C-alpha positions as CSV (number, residue, x, y, z in Angstrom):
1,M,-0.1,0.0,-0.1
2,L,1.7,3.1,-1.4
3,A,0.2,6.7,-0.7
4,W,1.3,10.0,-2.3
5,Q,0.7,13.6,-2.6
6,V,-2.0,14.8,-0.4
7,I,-4.6,17.0,-1.9
8,G,-6.3,17.9,1.1
9,L,-8.8,16.3,3.5
10,L,-12.1,17.4,3.3
11,G,-14.1,18.5,6.7
12,L,-15.5,15.2,7.8
13,L,-14.7,15.2,11.4
14,S,-16.1,16.9,14.3
15,C,-14.3,19.8,16.2
16,A,-14.8,17.5,19.1
17,A,-11.8,15.3,18.0
18,C,-9.2,18.4,18.0
19,S,-8.5,18.4,21.8
20,S,-5.2,17.5,23.0
21,T,-4.2,14.2,24.3
22,S,-0.9,12.1,25.6
23,T,0.6,10.1,23.2
24,E,3.4,8.4,25.2
25,P,5.1,6.1,22.9
26,A,4.5,2.4,24.2
27,G,7.9,1.3,25.7
28,G,9.2,4.5,26.8
29,G,12.6,3.4,27.1
30,D,13.0,1.6,23.9
31,E,15.4,2.5,21.1
32,F,12.6,3.7,19.0
33,A,10.5,5.9,21.4
34,V,11.9,9.5,20.4
35,A,11.4,8.6,16.7
36,R,7.7,7.4,17.3
37,A,6.9,10.5,19.2
38,R,8.6,12.6,16.6
39,L,6.3,10.8,14.0
40,V,3.2,11.5,16.1
41,D,4.1,15.2,16.3
42,G,4.5,15.1,12.3
43,L,1.2,13.6,11.7
44,R,-0.6,16.2,14.3
45,A,1.1,18.7,12.1
46,Q,-0.4,17.1,8.9
47,G,-3.8,17.2,10.1
48,I,-4.4,14.3,12.3
49,T,-6.3,15.7,15.1
50,D,-8.3,12.8,16.4
51,P,-6.6,12.2,19.9
52,R,-7.2,8.8,20.0
53,V,-5.7,7.8,16.7
54,L,-2.5,9.8,17.5
55,N,-2.6,7.8,20.9
56,A,-2.9,4.6,18.8
57,M,-0.1,5.7,16.3
58,A,2.1,6.3,19.3
59,L,1.3,2.9,20.9
60,V,1.8,0.6,17.9
61,P,5.5,-0.4,17.3
62,R,5.9,-0.1,13.5
63,E,9.1,-1.4,13.7
64,E,7.9,-4.6,14.5
65,F,5.8,-4.6,11.1
66,V,8.7,-4.0,8.8
67,R,11.6,-6.0,7.8
68,S,14.4,-6.5,9.9
69,E,16.6,-4.4,7.4
70,D,13.9,-1.6,7.1
71,R,13.6,-1.3,10.9
72,P,16.1,1.9,10.9
73,Q,13.7,3.5,8.6
74,A,10.4,2.5,10.5
75,Y,9.5,6.0,11.7
76,R,10.1,7.7,8.6
77,D,6.4,8.7,6.8
78,Q,7.1,6.8,4.0
79,A,5.7,3.6,2.7
80,L,8.2,0.3,3.0
81,P,8.2,-3.0,1.2
82,I,7.2,-6.1,3.1
83,A,7.0,-9.8,1.7
84,G,5.0,-11.0,-1.4
85,G,5.8,-7.5,-3.4
86,Q,3.3,-5.7,-0.9
87,T,4.1,-2.4,1.1
88,I,3.4,-1.2,4.4
89,S,1.5,2.0,4.0
90,Q,3.1,5.4,4.9
91,P,2.2,6.3,8.8
92,Y,0.0,9.5,7.5
93,I,-2.2,7.0,5.5
94,V,-2.8,4.8,8.0
95,A,-3.7,7.5,10.6
96,L,-5.8,9.3,8.0
97,M,-7.8,6.4,6.8
98,T,-8.6,5.3,10.5
99,Q,-9.7,9.1,11.5
100,V,-12.0,9.2,8.4
101,L,-13.6,6.3,9.9
102,E,-14.5,8.2,13.1
103,L,-14.2,5.6,15.5
104,H,-15.5,5.6,19.2
105,G,-14.4,2.7,20.7
106,N,-17.2,-0.4,20.6
107,E,-17.4,-0.7,16.9
108,R,-16.8,-4.0,15.1
109,V,-14.3,-3.4,12.0
110,L,-13.8,-5.6,8.7
111,E,-10.2,-4.7,7.2
112,V,-9.5,-6.1,3.5
113,G,-5.8,-6.2,3.1
114,T,-4.2,-7.4,6.2
115,G,-0.7,-7.0,5.0
116,S,1.9,-7.0,7.8
117,G,-1.0,-6.5,10.3
118,L,0.0,-2.6,11.1
119,Q,-3.5,-1.2,10.3
120,A,-5.3,-3.8,12.3
121,A,-2.7,-3.3,15.3
122,V,-3.8,0.3,15.0
123,L,-7.4,-0.4,15.0
124,S,-7.2,-2.9,17.8
125,V,-6.3,0.1,20.1
126,L,-9.4,1.9,19.0
127,V,-12.3,-0.8,18.7
128,R,-14.1,-4.0,20.2
129,E,-12.8,-6.3,17.5
130,V,-11.1,-6.5,14.5
131,Y,-11.8,-8.8,11.5
132,S,-8.9,-8.6,8.8
133,I,-8.7,-10.6,5.7
134,E,-5.5,-11.1,3.5
135,I,-5.4,-12.7,0.0
136,D,-2.0,-14.1,0.2
137,P,-1.9,-17.1,2.7
138,Q,1.6,-16.4,3.8
139,L,1.0,-12.9,4.6
140,A,-1.9,-13.9,6.3
141,A,0.0,-16.6,8.6
142,A,2.8,-14.2,9.3
143,A,0.4,-11.3,10.2
144,E,-1.4,-13.5,12.8
145,H,1.3,-14.7,14.5
146,R,2.9,-11.3,14.7
147,L,-0.4,-9.5,16.1
148,R,-0.9,-12.4,19.0
149,A,3.0,-12.3,19.7
150,L,2.4,-8.7,20.5
151,G,-0.7,-9.1,22.5
152,Y,-3.2,-7.8,20.0
153,R,-6.0,-10.3,21.1
154,N,-9.3,-8.4,19.8
155,V,-8.0,-9.2,16.1
156,R,-8.7,-12.0,13.9
157,V,-7.0,-12.9,10.8
158,R,-7.9,-15.3,7.9
159,A,-6.7,-15.9,4.5
160,G,-9.1,-15.6,1.9
161,D,-10.5,-13.1,-0.9
162,G,-11.6,-9.7,0.9
163,Y,-13.9,-9.3,-1.9
164,Y,-16.4,-11.6,-0.2
165,G,-16.0,-10.0,3.0
166,W,-16.4,-12.3,6.5
167,P,-20.2,-12.9,6.2
168,E,-20.4,-15.1,9.4
169,A,-19.2,-12.0,11.4
170,A,-21.2,-9.6,9.8
171,P,-22.9,-6.9,10.5
172,F,-19.6,-4.4,10.9
173,D,-19.8,-0.6,11.8
174,A,-16.9,-0.1,9.7
175,V,-15.1,-1.4,6.8
176,I,-11.4,-0.1,5.5
177,V,-9.8,-1.6,2.5
178,T,-6.2,-1.0,1.7
179,A,-6.0,-2.2,-2.1
180,A,-7.5,0.2,-5.0
181,A,-10.4,-1.3,-6.8
182,A,-12.8,0.5,-9.7
183,K,-15.7,-0.4,-7.7
184,I,-17.0,-1.0,-3.8
185,P,-17.5,-4.8,-3.6
186,Q,-21.0,-5.0,-3.1
187,P,-20.7,-7.9,-0.5
188,L,-18.8,-5.3,1.9
189,I,-21.7,-2.7,1.4
190,A,-24.0,-5.8,2.4
191,Q,-22.1,-6.6,5.4
192,L,-22.1,-2.8,6.5
193,K,-24.5,-1.8,9.2
194,P,-26.9,0.9,8.2
195,G,-25.1,4.1,9.4
196,G,-21.8,2.5,9.1
197,R,-18.6,3.8,7.2
198,L,-16.5,2.3,4.7
199,V,-12.9,3.8,3.8
200,M,-11.2,2.4,0.7
201,P,-9.3,4.0,-2.6
202,L,-11.3,3.9,-5.6
203,A,-9.2,3.5,-9.0
204,K,-10.3,5.8,-12.2
205,D,-8.7,6.1,-15.3
206,D,-7.1,9.3,-13.9
207,G,-5.8,8.0,-10.8
208,Q,-6.9,6.9,-7.5
209,T,-9.0,8.7,-4.9
210,L,-9.6,8.0,-1.3
211,I,-13.1,7.7,-0.2
212,R,-15.7,7.5,2.4
213,A,-18.8,5.9,1.7
214,D,-21.5,6.0,4.6
215,K,-24.2,3.6,4.4
216,E,-27.7,5.7,4.4
217,E,-31.4,4.4,4.1
218,D,-31.2,5.5,0.5
219,G,-28.0,4.2,-0.3
220,L,-24.3,5.4,0.0
221,R,-23.0,8.8,0.5
222,I,-19.5,8.9,-1.1
223,V,-17.1,11.7,0.0
224,P,-13.7,11.9,-1.9
225,V,-10.9,12.7,0.5
226,T,-7.6,12.7,-1.1
227,A,-5.6,11.5,-4.0
228,V,-3.3,8.2,-3.5
229,A,-1.9,5.6,-5.0
230,F,-2.1,1.8,-3.5
231,V,-1.4,-1.5,-4.5
232,P,-4.6,-3.0,-6.8
233,M,-6.8,-5.3,-4.9
234,T,-6.9,-8.7,-6.6
235,G,-9.2,-11.7,-6.6
236,A,-13.0,-11.7,-7.8
237,V,-13.0,-8.0,-7.8
238,E,-10.9,-8.1,-11.0
239,T,-13.6,-10.2,-12.8
240,P,-15.8,-8.3,-15.2
241,T,-19.4,-7.8,-14.3
242,P,-21.8,-9.5,-16.8
């Protein structure tokens, strides 16, 4: 998941999220504590104002989710490669997508595209339950092991095609998709609660746009957030609609 040029976040969030909060890094004496705190300060300067999101970004050790050779770069605000030819999103995009979901603490969230497990870890600090699907079985197994080893007990990971969601665990309060597609998969819309929010990158001929879709009584209300560039979603979403 690689994200670039931020064009400007629309005003989706309430001013109540703009209050200050403590964002002391996890394991205050560890070698990455200062870098983690600086990253959070940078996220705040870029417009991440939700104090709960900032706190989650301070608590999750990104160095544990990147390759060992990339650990010195773990707190640079950039995407980094992981196994399977995939990438781990830059911290700003992780924080932005999380903030746009407007999470309050008791939600059940579906993530499509586990990758290394970083986004799932951030979500786990903020919500009641996280269900994460990864189409690459090796990535899914590694992420599940990593999350359990780090103590994220409210995250469930499984290998599968995220296009179909996780029907037996539905409905979800929020859905986050960390790969780009030309359309929102219908099963994900069906598994989203009325009043729920979905965040994902939509791909068009002129590029990708991160969007938020709110499920309302008369359908989806879609609001564009910013231009991004993510890896493409694979699997059933690639099959042309008859």
